[in-house]
Structures are given as C-alpha cells and as structure tokens.
PALO-329520 format. One record per atom (N, C-alpha, C, O): residue in one letter; x, z, y. Coordinates in steps of 0.1 Angstrom, whole numbers, plus 5000, padded with zeros to 4 digits. Layout:
! residues N
AXZY...
! end
This chain:
! residues 401
M500950024987M499950014999M500749995013M501650075014D500749935020D501349915035D501150025047D500150075050L502150035052L502150175060L500950235069L500650355070L500250075079L499050095082L498050125073L497250205077D497850095060D496550155056D497250255053D496450345054R498450325049R498350475042R498750515059R499750585055L498850525070L498450575081L496650645084L496150755085R496250495082R494650515081R494450645070R494750765073L494150625062L493950735050L494550865053L494250975048L495750845063L496051025058L496151085077L496751175082T495550985083T495151045097T493851075097T493351175103S493150995089S491451025086S491551165075S490651235073G492251175072G491951315061G492751435070G492651555066A493451415080A494251515085A492551575096A492651665104R491651545094R490951595104R489851715101R489051765108Y490351715086Y489351835082Y490251985087Y489852095086D491551955092D492152065095D491952115109D492852065116A490952215117A490952215126A491852295136A491952295149S492652355126S493952495137S494852395142S496052385137C494252285154C495252205164C494852255177C493752255183V496352295180V496352375193V497952325198V499052335193S497452275212S499252285221S499552395227S498852485227S500352395231S500752535240S501952505246S502252585255G502852365245G504052365251G504452275263G504952305274S504252165257S503952045269S503452025279S502252015280K504152015290K503751965306K503251845307K502651845317R503251725299R503051605303R501651605300R501051695293E500851495306E499251495309E498851365311E498051325319K499851245299K499251105300K498751095286K499651035282P498051115278P497451115267P496850975270P496050925278G497550895254G496850775252G495950745242G494950815241G496150645235G494850595227G495150515213G495050395212A495650615201A495950495190A495750585180A495650705182M495750515167M495250595152M495550725149M496750735146G494850825149G495750965146G495451035154G495651155151I495051015165I495551095177I494451175181I493251135182C495051305184C493451385187C493751455204C494751445210H492451505208H492751575217H492851695221H491651715225S493551835222S493151915218S493452025236S493651965246W493552115235W493552245245W494552345245W494652435236T495552345258T495952455258T495252595260T494152595264E495952725258E495052815264E494852845276E494252955280D495252745285D495152775301D493752635302D492952615312G493752585293G492352435294G492852315294G492252215295R494752325292R495052165300R494552085286R494352155276C494451975287C493951875278C495251815272C495751735281V495951815260V496851735250V496451655243V495351655238S497351565242S497751505226S498651485220S499851475224L497851475206L498751525194L498851415183L497751375180L499651365178L499451265163L499151375154L499751475153K498051335148K497651455136K497451385123K496451325121I498251395116I498351335103I499051415089I500151485088L498151395078L499051475068L500051355061L499851235059Q501351475058Q502351395049Q501651325037Q501951205035S500651395027S500451365019S498651395015S498051495019N498051285009N496851345004N496551374992N495451424988D497851344981D497951424967D498151554965D499051624969C496751594958C496951774959C497051774942C496851684934V497451894941V497451964927V496252054929V496152104919Y495352084935Y494552214935Y493152114931Y493051994932N492552174930N491152164926N490052224933N488952234929C490452264948C489752374956C488252284959C488352154960R486852344958R485652294953R484952214969R484052134968Y485852264984Y485152254993Y485952135000Y485552075010C487252104992C487852024996C487751854994C487351804984V488051795002V487951625003V489351594995V489351504987H490251644998H491651584987H491851674976H492951694973R490751754968R490651844955R491551714948R491851604953T491951764933T491951664922T491151554919T491351444925D490251574912D489151504907D488551444913D487651374908R488751444928R487751374934R488651194934R489851174934D487851124934D488350994934D488450894948D487650894957G489550824949G490050784957G491850734959G492550764949P492750654971P493750664970P494850774973P494850844983R495650804963R496550884967R497550874976R498550864970V497850874988V499150804995V499750935001V499151035004S501150895004S502051005015S502550915020S502350795017L503550955033L504650925040L505750965038L505551085037S507050925037S508151045035S508351085053S507851035063S509451195051S509651235060S510251135072S509751135084R511351015067R511750945079R510250855087R510350825099E509250825079E508250715084E507750825093E507950785104V507150925092V506551035099V507251035112V506750985122A508551085111A509251105122A509450995134A509351025145E509750845128E509750715130E508150725139E508150675150L506950765134L506050715144L505850775155L505350735165T506350915151T505751015164T507051005173T506951065184V508150945169V508850875183V508550795187V508750805199N508150685183N507050585188N506350595196N506550555207F505150675190F504250705200F504650845213F504150845225Y505350925209Y505750975223Y506550905230Y506850975240Q507150775229Q508050655240Q506850585244Q506950535256R505650575239R504650545246R503750575253R502750515257N504250715254N503350815264N501550835258N500550875264Y501650785240Y500450805236Y500250945233Y499150995233I501251035229I500951185224I502151255233I502851205242E502151405228E502751505235E503851585226E504751665230G503351535210G503351645201G502951555187G502351445187L503351625176L503051635167L502151745157L502651855156F500851715150F500251835143F500451795130F499551715127L501651815119L501551775110L501351865095L502151945091S499951845088S499551945076S499751845061S500051725062S499551875055S500051805035S498551865030S497751945035A498451795020A498151835003A499351884998A500451855002V499151974986V499952024980V500551984971V500452024959K501451864974K501851744964K503251814954K504251864958D502651804940D503651834931D503851994932D503552064922S504252054942S504552244942S504352234958S504552134966P503852394961P504152434975P505552424977P505752324985D506752484974D508252444974D508752274979D509552254989H507852144968H508352024971H507452004985H508151924991T506452024991T505452025000T506352055011T507051965016M506352155014M506952265020M508452155027M508352085037E509252165020E510552075021E510351985024E511151935032F509151885019F509051765027F508451765040F508851675048M507851855045M507451865061M508951965067M508951995079V509651985060V511152065070V511651945074V511851925086S511851865065S512451745061S511851665080S512651655090T510651635079T510151575087T510151605103T510051535113A510251725102A510751815116A512351865119A512851915129S512951825105S514051825113S514751705118S515551705128I514351595112I514851455115I514251425129I514651325135L513451515136L512351455152L513751545157L514351485166R514151655153R514451745164R516251735162R517051775171R516751705152R518151675153R518651545151R519851525153E517951455146E518251305148E517851255161E518751215168Y516451255165Y515951205174Y515751285186Y515451225196N516051455186N515951535196N514851535202N514951515214F513351545195F512451525201F512051675207F512051775201P511551645223P511551745228P509751805229P509451905235G509051745223G507551745221G507051865215G507951925210Y505851925214Y505552035203Y504951995191Y504051925189I505952075179I505152035168I504652155165I505152265167H503152135156H502752215145H502752175131H502352075127L503352265125L503552235110L502652345099L502752465101K502052305090K501152355083K501852435071K502452375062G501652565071G502752685061G501952655049G500652655049I502952615036I502252615022I501952775018I502652855024P501452805014P501352945009P502152914995P502052814989G503053014992G503652984975G505152934980G506252934973A505052904991A506552834993A507652924998A507553005007D508852894991D510153014992D510153045011D509952975020K510453135010K510553225026K511653105030K511353025039K512753105024K513752975032K513452915038K513752905050L512352815030L511852655036L510852745050L510652685061L510452865048L509252905059L509952935073L509452945085Q511252965068Q511953015081Q512352895089Q511952875100Q513252805081Q513652685082Q512552635094Q512852615106A511252605087A510352555095A509952615109A509452555118G510252745110G509852835123G510552815130G510352845142Y512152745126Y512852765138Y512852635143Y513552635154L512252485140L512052385141L510752345151L510852265161A509252435145A508352415150A507952505160A508552605164D506752455166D506452545177D505252645171D505152765172R505052615168R503352665159R503552675144R504552605139M502752755134M502652695123M501552735117M501652855120S500152725108S499052735103S499352755092S500052665086V499052895086V498652905068V497052955071V496553055077N496552825064N495252875066N494452915054N494352845044I493953045057I492853125045I491853045042I491653045030E491252975047E490152895042E488752975041E487952965050L488553015035L487053085031L487453235036L488553295037P486353275038P486753455044P486253555037P485753655041S486453515020S486553665012S487553635004S488253535006R487753734993R488553714980R487653644970R488153564963E486253674968E485153654958E485353534959E485853464950S484953464975S484653284976S485953224974S485853114969L487053264975L488353174972L488453184955L488453084947E488453294951E488353334935E487253224930E487453204918K486353164935K485153084931K485252954933K484652884925L485952914944L485552804951L487152764947L487352644945A488452844947A489652784946A490752844937A491952874941P490352864925P490652954922P491952944910P492253004900Q492552834920Q494152804915Q495052884927Q496252864929K494252954934K495052974948K495253124943K494653144932D496053224948D496153344950D495653414964D496053334973P495153474967P494753544981P495753584986P496153554997Q496553694976Q498053714980Q498553674984Q499053724994K498953524981K500353454985K499753384995K500353295001I498653404998I498353315017I498853395027I499553355036F498453575027F498753665032F500253695036F500753685047Q501053725022Q502553695020Q503453605035Q504053645045P503253475032P503753365043P503353415056P504253415064M502053475059M501953525076M502353655075M502653685086N502553735067N503253825068N504253805076N504153825088F505553735068F506653675067F506753615081F507453655090L506053535080L506153465097L505853595110L506653575119K505053695112K504953785119K506253875119K506453925130K506753885112K508053965110K508853905112K509853975112S509153735115S510453655113S510253645127S511353635133K508953655137K508853635151K509353715159K509953705170E508753855148E509453965162E510753975162E511353975173G511453995150G513253995154G513753845157G514853815154D513153775161D514053655169D512453565179D511453515173K512853585195K512253535203K512453335198K511553245199R513353335194R513153135194R512653105182R512852995177F511853205174F511353155161F509653115162F509053225162L508953025162L507752995167L507153045178L506253125178G507952965191G507653035202G506053035208G505653105217A505252945201A503652955201A502853035188A501653035187G503453065183G503053205173G502853065162G503352955160Q501753165155Q500753135139Q499653125142Q499353165153S498653075136S497453055133S496553035117S496853035106T495653025122T494853025104T493252925111T492952885123Q492552925098Q491352835098Q490452865085Q490852855073L489152915091L488152995086L487252855079L487152765087I486852815070I485952725067I484452835069I484352945065I483352735077I482252775080I481052755070I480452665075G480352795058G479252755056G479452695038G478652655030A480652705036A481052625025A480852765010A480652754998S480852905020S480653015013S479453105019S479153085030P478853205013P478053315017P478053405029P477153455036E479353405030E479653525042E478853495058E478853385064N478153605062N477053585073N478553605085N479753635083D478053585097D479153585110D479753715111D480953725114R478753815107R479353945110R480953985102R481954055105D480453895090D481653925078D482553855085D483553915090I482453745087I483853655099I484153735108I485253785106I483753755116I484253795127I484753965126I485354005136N484454035117N484754175110N486454115105N487554135111L486254045095L487553975092L488453895102L489653915100A488153815114A488753785126A489353875133A490253845140T488754005133T489254125140T490654175133T491754215137K490254145120K491254245112K492954155112K494054195114L492354005110L493553955115L494853955124L496053965123Y493653935133Y494553915147Y495754025149Y496854005154E494954175143E495954255146E496254285134E496554405134K496354245125K497354255113K498854175110K499854195103F498554055118F499253955120F499253865130F499353745130S499053935140S499253905156S499553755156S500453675156L497653735154L497653565152L497353515167L496653585174S497953375172S497653315182S496353285180S495753375186R495553195175R494453165169R493653185159R494153215148I492453175160I491753155147I490753045149I490053035159F490752955138F490152835142F488652865133F488852925122Y487352815137Y486452845124Y486152665124Y485952605135S486052605112S485952455111S484252505101S484152595093A483252415106A482052425098A482552315088A483252215090Y481952375074Y482352315063Y481652145063Y480552115068I482752055057I482051885057I481551925042I482351985035P480351875037P480251845027P480951715017P480551605020T481551725008T482351654998T481751564990T482351484983G479951564994G479051444985G479351504972G478851424964D479751594966D479751604949D478651784949D478951894953P477451734943P476751834947P477051944928P476452024922R478551864926R478051974912R479252124919R479452224912F479752114928F480652204935F480152294944F480352414942I479352254956I478752344965I477352384961I476752284960S476652494958S475552464954S474252424963S473152374960N474952464979N473952444991N475152344993N476352384993N474752184995N475652064998N475252015012N475151895015Q474852145023Q474552075037Q475452135044Q475952245041A475452065053A477052105063A475952195069A474752195067P476652285076P476152435086P475952365103P476852285107P475252385108P475252345123P476752355130P477752425128L476452255139L478152305146L477552395156L478452425164L476352435160L476052505169L476852655160L477552725167R476752675149R477152795141R478952825144R479552915149E479352725140E480752725148E480952725160E482152765161H480252695174H480452695187H480052845190H480852895199R479052925186R478853055184R479853165178R479853275183L480753125169L481653215164L482753205172L483453305174Y483253045180Y484253055189Y484153175202Y484953245208Q482653155202Q482653225218Q482653375214Q483253465221A482153385204A481953535202A483553595198A483853715201D484453515192D486153505194D486253615204D486253735204W486553455216W486853465229W486253605232W486753645243L485553685229L484653805235L485453905234L485653975244F486053935222F486954035217F488353995219F489054095220R488953875219R490153855226R490353855242R491553875245F489553845250F489953815263F488853875272F489053885284Y487653925266Y486553995276Y486654095273Y485854155280H487254205263H487254375259H486054435248H485554545247F485654305241F484254345237F484754405218F485854385212S483954445215S484654465199S483654405193S482754355198P483854405182P482954365172P481354415167P480554365159K481354565177K480454635171K479554585190K478454635192D479854545195D479654465210D478654375205D477454395206I479254255200I478954155199I477254145189I476354065191F477254275177F475754255171F475054345173F475454455178A473954305169A472954425172A473054525159A473654495149P472454625161P472554705143P471554625137P470454595141G472054575126G471554505115G471454395118G470654325111Q472254335127Q472454135129Q473254105122Q474354155125E473254025113E474253955108E474253825111E475253785106N473953765115N474253635123N474053605137N473153665143L474953535144L474653525162L473353435160L472853385151E473153445173E471853375178E472153245178E473353215181K471253145176K470953045177K471152985194K471952925201E469953055197E469253025213E470153065225E470252995235L471153275220L471653225228L472953295224L473253345214D473853275238D475453285235D475453475235D474853565241P476653475223P476653635222P476753715236P476053815238K477753685248K477353775255K476353815264K476253925270S475553675263S474253685270S473553765260S472753835266G473553785246G472753875239G473453995242G472654095241W474554025245W474654195245W474454255259W474554375262A474254115271A473754155285A472054215280A471554325284I471454125272I470054175269I469854305266I468954365271R470854345257R470554445249R470754575255R470254685253N471454535264N472654645273N472254675286N473054725295Y470854635290Y470554585304Y470554705313Y470754685325G470354825307G470454935318G472254955324G472655005335F473054895315F474454855325F474754805334F475654855340F474154705338F473354655350F473054705361F472954825362P473054635371P473554555379P475054595382P475554705384V475554485382V477054535386V477054465400V476554365405E477954605404E478554535423E479654465425E480654535425I479654355426I480354265427I481954295437I483054245435N481454385446N482154445460N483454575455N484454615460R482554605440R483354765438R483754755423R484654835419A483154675414A483154715400A484854675397A485654605404P485154715386P486454705379P486454605371P485454565367Y487554555370Y487954405360Y486854425347Y486054325346R486854515338R486254475325R484754525333R483754495325D484554545337D482754545343D482454415349D481354365347L483554345356L482854255357L482954105348L482254005350L484054135337L483454075324L482354065317L481953985310K482054165320K480354215310K479854125318K478854105311V479654045331V478453995333V478453795328V479253715332P477453775322P477253625321P477653565329P477353585341G478453465325G478753345340G480153425343G480853325346I481053525344I481953545349I482753585335I482553675326G483953475337G485453495330G486453575336G486253635347P487453575328P488953625328P489153565347P489553625357I488653465346I489453395356I489153425369I489753465379S487553375366S486453405381S486653585381S486653605393A486853675377A486853815377A488253805386A488253835398R489353765378R490553785388R489953745402R489953845409R489553615408R489453585415R488853655425R489553675436I487553705423I486453785427I487453935435I487253985446I488954015422I489354085428I490354095436I490754205440K490753925439K491553935450K490753895460K491153945471A489753845461A488953775471A488753875478A489353865490R488054015476R487254125480R488354205488R488254265498R489454205481R490254255490R490654235506R491254315513E490054095511E490754055525E488654045530E488454055542V487954045523V486653995529V485354075517V485554105506S484154095526S482954155516S482554005508S482753905514L482154005499L481553885492L480453895489L479953995483D479953795493D478353745490D477553675479D478053695467F476553615480F476353515466F477053405468F477753365459F476953345481F477653225479F479153225480F479753115479S479953345481S481053325478S481153305466S482253235465L480653335457L480953375443L480653255436L480953255424Q480053135440Q479952985437Q481152955438Q481752915429K481652955450K482952875455K484352935443K485352875437L483853085443L484953135430L485153075418L486253065414G484153035413G483653015399G482953045389G482952995378V482153155394V481153235388V479853125386V479453045395V479453145374V478053025369V477353115374V477553225370M476253075383M475653175390M474153155385M473353235390K473653055376K472853025368K472153165358K471053205357R473553215352R473353345344R474053475353R473753585349A474853465362A475353595365A474153685375A473953805376R473353555383R472553585394R471853725388R471853835395F471253715376F470553845369F471153985366F470454085362F472153985367F472854095366F473854185378F474354295376I474054095390I474354165398I474054185412I473154125417T474854285419T474554335431T475754255442T476854245438C475354205454C476954175464C475954265475C474754255476R476754355481R476554455495R475654505488R474654485494G475354585477G474354625469G472854605469G471954685466K472654455473K471454445473K471454295463K472254195464K470354305452K470054155446K470054075449K470254065461I469653935443I468653815450I467353855449I466953915440P466653825457P464653835457P464153735448P464253615446G463453815443G462453705439G463053675422G462753575415L463753755418L464353705401L463853775390L463553895394P463553765379P462653855370P463553995368P464553985375G463354075363G463454215363G463754265351G464454365350S463154195337S463354295325S464354215317S464754105321P464554255310P465354185299P464054095288P464453995282E463154115288E462554055280E462053895290E462053775286S461553925304S461453805313S463153755317S463153645322I463953785316I465553735321I465553615306I465753495305R465253725295R465853595284R465553465285R466453375286P464353445285P464153225282P465353155295P465853045294F465553235305F466553175313F467853165308F468553115317L468353195300L469653225296L469853185286L471053175283T468653115273T468753065260T469052915263T469252865275M469152835252M469452675252M469052615264M468552695272P469152455267P468452425277P466852395276P465952415285A466752355264A465352275262A464252425263A463052405266A464552545261A463852635264A463952685275A463252775274R464352675283R464852735296R463652705310R463752605318P462652815312P462452785322P462652745335P463552815340K462252645342K463352565355K462652645371K461552665376M463852685374M463652725390M463952635398M464852545396E463252655409E463952505423E464952575426E465952505423R465152685431R466552695437R467152825428R466452915423L468752805426L469652915420L469153075429L468753185425F469453015442F468653155446F468353155460F468953075467P467653225465P466953215481P468253145491P469353145485L468253095501L469053035510L469153155519L468253225520E470353165525E470953265534E471853175546E472653075546G471553245554G472353235569G472653095570G473753035569G471453035572G471152875573G471952815562G471652705559E472952865555E473852775543E472152675536E470852685536K473152585532K471752505522K472552535510K473752545510G471452555500G472052545486G471352485476G471852475465
! end
C-alpha cells in the first residue's frame, strides 16, 4: 500500500484518541491538510497538530476499540522515518505547529514504544524539530523507553480508557489496570525530579458510554487522578460504536452533550474551586442535560447570592454563572480604580445573560428580573427552552444596550 493510502488510514484512525492538546508553540498559522487537527492551549489559543497513528495493527482485542484484533480492515504502519519526514514537511509548509503521535499496540508494548521514541528522536536530533510533540505512553513498556520519550516529548498521555476496574476487565480483559497506573506514576515522579522532563505534563483519556459508570463515578475518579498523578488534563471521549453488537450490549453512542457537561464539571473543580460534592445534588448520579453544572449549583444554593461585585472575594465571584477566572480577575483589578456598574461588567467579559440573576452592583440588583430559583431556572437552560427578554437589563444613564 502506498504512503498516501497508509496516511489516510492512520490519520483517520487517530481521531478516536481525544487526548490532544498543545501548550508550547507560539505560531498561529494553521493550514489544512490530511490528518491535521485543531486543538487549544490552556489560555484558549488555537493550534494545529499532525494527529496520526504509527500503526493500527493491534495485538489487543478491546471490545470498545475500532482497532481491536478481530476487526476486519487493512492493517498498516508507518516507519519512524516516514512519520518524521511528514511532520517536518507539514511544519515547514506552516500547516502544523506540532505532532500528536499515538499507536495501536503492534507486536508488544516495548516494540510500539520503541517505534514512537525512534520517531521523536529523529525529529529532535536529526531535524532539530522545535515544534510541540505529544506521544502516547504504552502501558507495559519498559521504564527506560518511557524515560527516553519523556525527554523528547512535551507531553505524554497514558490512556485509562474505561472508568472502572470492572469495566476494563470485562471489555479489555488483556489489559491489566495496574500496568496502566504504573507508567503514570513513573512519569509523575520523573517530572518531579527534572524540569526538563515532559514540560507540558501528562494527560489521560476516559471513554464515556461504553460502560455503565454514571457521571458522579467519572468525576470522582477524575478528581483522584488529578491529585494522585498531577495530571495536566483528563479528556472525556464519547464512545463511538464499533458497529459490532456482539461486543457492547447497548451499541448506541452517548450524546455528545454528556461529554460536554463532563468537561464543564472538570473545569469547575480544576479552576473554580468547586468540589465533586458541589457539582452533584444529593442522590444525583448524572449531570443535567438542560442546565450546565455551575448554573445547577447556583440554583440549588440560591441563598448564597446575590454577590456584590464591588466587594466579593475572588472565590465568591467564581461561583457566579457567567463569571470565569479571567473576568473575575478583571473585576478585582478594575474595582480598585472605580466602582463598577452593570455596563462595566459587560466590557470586562462577564456573560450578563447568566450573571444578572446572581449579582448586585453598588448594593442594587437589576430591577424587574425573576427573584426565585424556580423562576430563574428557565432562563439558564438550553436555548430552545429559554424564555425571551427584550433587553438584557434596563437602560441606565442614557446609555443604549
């Protein structure tokens, strides 16, 4: 099979790994070509990466995976030299800012890890490649190979995939849960001992909907993983049906909205000082479809509000729907110079469509707004269910809105 056909198969197969994010390059000229994905840095900047598998020829028969052993389809690989040359070629053409390299487990974990380390080595040492490199960490691979990878790559991801030991034993019986956590712990300790090691840290991926765990189970696991392994990110990937009903009893894809809600909850305990107990009401197992988790907390804890914009501490500002870390810091900086009003908040990036129900400025609320959790809730739900209001808030001081 020629290079173009193999490239098409291996870039297509790479889309099932969601743990793709960059945090290094400053260039902002992504182009368009086969296998290029657009990702975002922690500060919201869009970057472009060549996202590709080294091989789709896997020795494992994981029931949720399109690359499992007994699935029909061509099995192909690219040599380390081929991947390196493709990456450099795309980089020089300004198509990409880096490489996201994953792989099925070909022959053995050591063989596969050595394959990818060789690719990164060619890029860094022969081509002096300055771009971002993200490598997949293969559970069961020798620690020496993981260590070599950690000095060549900016980030590595060792994917847990399924959110519980029971599900992993049922759907991926060839995989040992302990062998997944061992490399994660090794990468953590190696990074603690040397700042040159994995400058952008490590991440992992959880597949959502291939197994029966509820959202509370997943968020509780995510919290523990962040604490135990100092992860930079956890990625939540909605299960994509493999088309073979023999393997998954419910061979239906979960709604992408569930994936989105889990990301929102993840950000709440990472950046907004929420705990998993805050995110879920007593007895609640899954996140609401109609209401984002932060608005859900605000409705359940309406007695906490209103928050006075000109006096509230940073953590209290973060509890307000429509105020994030950036706008909260802007508020604190701006109010040192002037007393803020509602129009000032819009200029500072506050989403007033949500925040207006939970704040005061100079001790006053916006007049005419609903004043109970039950009456506010419809204005915070998904757009199709929201009532309409002609104005965001009444005009003040002759200004137009």
